[in-house]
N, C-alpha and C positions, 0 to 999 in steps of 0.2 A: 590578408591571403592567403589561402589555400596552393600549395602546386602539388599536385596529383603525377607521378612520374610511373610509366610502365615500361619496366627496363627490358628488352626482349635479345634475342641470339643477334637480331642484323640493325635493330636501332632502338632507338628512343623514344618514346612517344608521353607526350605530358599536354594537361592543361591547367588553369589554375582560376579559384571558385570563390568567389566573397558572396557571403554572407548565402550558401549554398549554392547559389544560381551560377554555375561556368558560364565562364566569360568571353569563351569563344572554342569553334571547332577543336576537336585535337591537331594536333603539334603534331609534326617529327624533326630527330638530326638523326646524326648519324653518333652511338659514343665517343667522338672523339672532340665532336662539336656542341656539345650541351656549354661550356663556358657560353660560346661567344650567343647562344641562341637564351641566357639566361639571366645575361648579364644585366641589363637596369630593369631584373625583374626584387620585390623582397619580400618573400615570401614572412608569414607570421608561424607557420605551420608546412614540413614536408613529409608529404606520405607516399612508401616505395614500395610498387610491389614489380618485383625480378623473378626473370627464367635464367638470366646472363649466369654465368659464372661470378665467382666473390671478387675475382680482379676485375674484374669487366664494369661491375655495381659499385667498390668501393674509389675505378678512378670516375664512374659517373657523376660520383657524391661531392667528389673534390671540387667538383665544380659549377658546387654550390656558389653562389653570390652572396650568404647572408651566416651570423652563426643560427639563422633559427631551429626550432626543435627535430630534428629527421623520425619521424616512424619507420621502423619496417615491417610494414603489412606482408604476414604469414598465414601460410592454411590451419588451419586447424581440428579441432574432432568438431564442432561445429560453431554455427557464428552466426548474431542477426538474424535467427530462426532457420540455419542453413546445420543438416550433420552430413556429415564424411561418411561414407560406409567402411575407407581405411585401415585397416590394421596402423599403420603409421601416417595417420594425416598430412604430417606434415612435409612425402613426401608426394605428395598432390600437385602441382604447378599451382603459384600465385594465382598467374593471372588467371587461368582459372575455377580459380576458390572467389574470383572477385566477382569472377561472371556469374556465377551460382547465387551468389549473393544479390549482384543487382536485377535477377531473374525473379529472386524471391518478392525483393521490394515492388521492382516495377510491376511482375504481374501476378498479386497474390491471387492464391485460390487455384493456377492452373501449370498443369503439366509444362515442363517448357521444355524444349531440345534447344543445345546451346554448340552454335559448333563456328566456331574459332578459327577463321584462316590468316597466318600467319607462315615463317621461317619451319615452324610444323602446324598439321591443322588437329584442333579439337574439337569432339563430339561427345555431348554430354547430357547426360536427361536428368531433370529434377522435378521431384514427384510437387503437386497441391500442395502439401502439406511440412514442404522441407527438405525431403527426403533422397541425397542426394544418388542417384546408382548406380552410376560409372558411365562410361563411359572407351572411349578410343580414340589414338592420334596414329596420325600415318604424314607422311612427308608432303610438302607446300609445296605452292609452284615453282618456285629458286631450286631446294631438294630432291625433285624429279626429272626436272631437266638436266643438272650438275650431274648428275646422279647417271642417269640418262647415258651424259652424252663423254663421262668419266668410263665407263663402259665400253660408249663407242664414239672412238673419239672423231671421227668425219660427221659427226652432227653440227648443226647448227647451236653455240652454246647459250642463244639468246636469238630474239628476232622472230619474225612468224603472225599472223589473226586468227587466232581461237576458228575458223571457221571450215565449214565443212560442205562437201569437198573439198581436201584442201589442194590446190596442184601444185605448189613448190614444196621441199622439206623445207622450208624453214615454216611454215602455213601448216606441215604435216605434222612437226611435233610439239608446234604452242597446241595444236587442234587436241592431240595429243592428253600431252597435261593437261589442258583445262579443262576438259570433257570426259577426264579419266577422272578429276576429281570433287567435281558434281559431280559425276555415278557412285561414284565412292558415298560424298556423303550423303546424297540420297538413298541408299542402300542402309548405311549405319545407320540414320534416322529412324528407316524405319525399319529394322534388325530391332533399333532400342524402344519402339510402343511410339513415332514419332506420329504413325497413322491413327491413331488412336482420332478420334472425336473428343476434339476441345485442349488438345495439344500443341502449342502453341511453339513456333522452331523463329529461330531470331538469331542472324547471321552478324556476325562482328569479327575484327582482324582490318590488316594489313591489304589483303587482298582477297573484300567480302566483296568493294566494289566492282568487280571485273567479273566475280565468281556470280553473280548474284542474277543477271540475263541468263544464265546455265542451267542454275535453280528451275524447281515449281513456284510459280505463285504466290503459294504461302508462307513463303521466307519472309521474315522483315529483317529489314538490317539496322543497325542501329549500332553504328560507328563510338558511342558512348558509352561501350556498356562496362567495359572493367573499368573504364576511370567512374560511372553510377554505383559498382560494387565497393570501390575505395571507399568513396568518400561514403557511404550508405552504411559501410562499417563502421568509419572513423567518427560519424555522428552516435550511432549504438555505441561504443565505448565510451564519448565525452558528454553525454547527454547529463547535464545540472556541472558539469566539471568548466570552470573560468580558461583554467590553465590549456584546453582546447582549444581557446578562438583565434 
């Protein structure tokens, strides 16, 4: 059994894989709750993707229940058919790189816009031939609200429903954050070329389900996208190697 782990700034997401098949939907836990979440697991191999600080990542890895080999997934200049334009490829977020590999693996021959909505929201364009063009990063929903409340402490830090027109302050703040985020995603996708014929739009991340109803209907929600990228990269690296089983 392989254990795929995505360490984010707010939470840890994980999934187990047996014989190339995901055993369940993506699960998540707080950084300090991993030991409990993984107590009964006995992975033979662990693949880790992380955008969190090194100390946080190390703390998460110390929660692993066995001595299985741990592979740290990192962005590269080229991998699994995807080519990075970054002058310093390792500076690209590892989760973004995993998303691009998944997009290229799952949707061959297609231009793909990937939006990953979490603590931060990333929007990236991948060409059909595997060339990563680039993208943008903006604050996610929680960061938008916390930033607003930091500047205007009388506003509610949580609560409210994203409905328009809003008739109370909590709803107005929630609507502004959610609709503003959805509008930014649509605009950036359009500027990147997301309106081109044949360009697929894929949405993933912890806030994807909440955002999808506010986006145009051509966005496909794939909650396993990052994990698909980790698995595809791992299978490519391990082809023909029994030590990766």
